[in-house]
C-alpha positions, 0 to 999 in steps of 0.5 A: 616157843622158848628161847633155847628151842628158838636158838637151836632152830635158827642155828640149824637154818644158819648151818644150812645156809653156811653149808649151801654157801660153802658147797656152792649149791646155789649161785651167790646171787641167790643169797643177795636176792633173798637178803633184799627180800628180807631187808626191803620187804619182810623186815619193814612189814614186820616192824610196821605190823608189830608197832601198829598192833602193839603200841603203848603211848605211856610205855613209849614215853617212859622208855624213849631214852633207848633211842640213845642206847647205842651211845653206851657201846660207842663211848666204851669202844672209843676209850678202849681203842684210844688206850689199848690199840695201835694207831693202825688198828684204831679205826676198824677196831672201833667200828667192830666194837662200837657197832653190833648186829643190832636188829637181825640177831636180837629180833628172834631172841626177843620173840622167844620172851613171854610178853615180848610186844613192848620189848620189840617196840624198844628194839625198833626205837633203839635201831633208829638211834643205832642207824643214825650213829653208824652211818654218821660217826662210824662212816666218818671214822673209817672214811673221814666223811659221812654217808647220810643216804644210808641212814634212811633205809626201808626198815628205818622208814617203816619204824618212823612211819609206824611210830608217827602213825600210832602217835598221831592216832593217840591224839586224833584217834583215827585207827581202830583199836587193837582188838579190831585190828587183830583179825586184819593184821594176824594173817599178815603177821603169821605169813611174815613170821613163817618166811622172815626168820628162816630166810634171814638165817639161811642168808646169814649162814650163806654170807658167813660161808662166803666171807670165811673162804676169804679170810687171810692174814688174821692177827690172832692176838688182835682177834683175841683182844677184840673178842675179850673186849666185845664178849666179856667187857661189854656185857659186864658194863651193861650188868653194872648199869642194871640198877639205873635203868628199867628192866626192859631197857636192861634186857635190850642192852644186855642182848645187844652187848652179846651180839657180834659186829654189824654185817653192814660194817662191810659197806662202810670202808671205801679203800680196798685195804680197809675192806679186806681188814674189816672182812677178816676181823668181822667174820672172825668175830662171827666164828667166835659168836657161833662157836663160843658165845651161843653155846655158852649162852645156851648152857647158862640158860639151861643151868639157870632156867 
C-alpha cells in the first residue's frame, strides 16, 4: 500500500478512536488495556520479527550512527529554549521540542515505502538512543532527576535482544537463513500487521479525545511559537543535513522532524502543575499535527508524486 492510502486509512482509525473517546462509547479503561496490548505484546513482536527476518550486518555497521540521531533534535531544542523562551517556559517547551513521537507514528509511514525493511531496522536503532535520552535528560530537565527504570521497556528489550541475536548469528551462524525463516515468520507478521496498526491508532484517537476535553489556559502565542519551531524549523534543519548523511538516515530524520511530541512526555512531570501544563501544550500540538501537518503532507505528496 502506498503512502497516501496508508495515511488516510490510519487517519480513519484515529478519527474512530477520537469519536469513541469523545462520545464515551467505551469505558476509558478499554483504551488503557488496548494500549498495554500494543506496548507489551504487539510492538515488541513486530520489532523482533522484522529484525530477525530482515537484518543486514553490513548495512547495520554503515548506519549505526543513527543511534545518536535524537541529538539532532535535542541540541536545536536546547538552543531555542535558551534564547527564545522565558524561564518558566523552558523546561516543558524543551521536552515538547526535543522529543517527538518517534515510534508509533513513523512506523506506518515507513511501511508504506517500497523496500522498507532496512528503514525499519534504522528506526529500531534510532529508538534505542531516543529512549535513553528522553528518560535521562528529558526526565532530569523536568524533575532534576532521571528515571532509569523507564529506559528499558518491552519494545526496547525486543530491539536489544533481536539485534543481539542476529549479530551473534552473523559470527556463529546458528539461525536458519532468511528464506528458511520466512514460512515460520510470515504468518506471525501477517497477524501482527492486521492487529497492530488499527488498535494503535484507535487508541491514539481515544487518548487525544480524553486529553482534549481537559485543555484549558492555553497561551495561543506560545503555542504558535512552539508550532513554528517544531513543524517548520526542524524539517528545514534536517533538509540542510541531507548532503552529509545517507539517503536512508535522511529519510528517518526527516520523518522524525514532522512528528508531534512524544505521548510519554505526560509520564515525565511529577508536579501536578507541570502535568497540566504539559497536557495543554502536548495535545494542542497534536491538533496542529492532525489538522495542518498531515493535510499539508498529503497535498505535497499528491503534487510531487
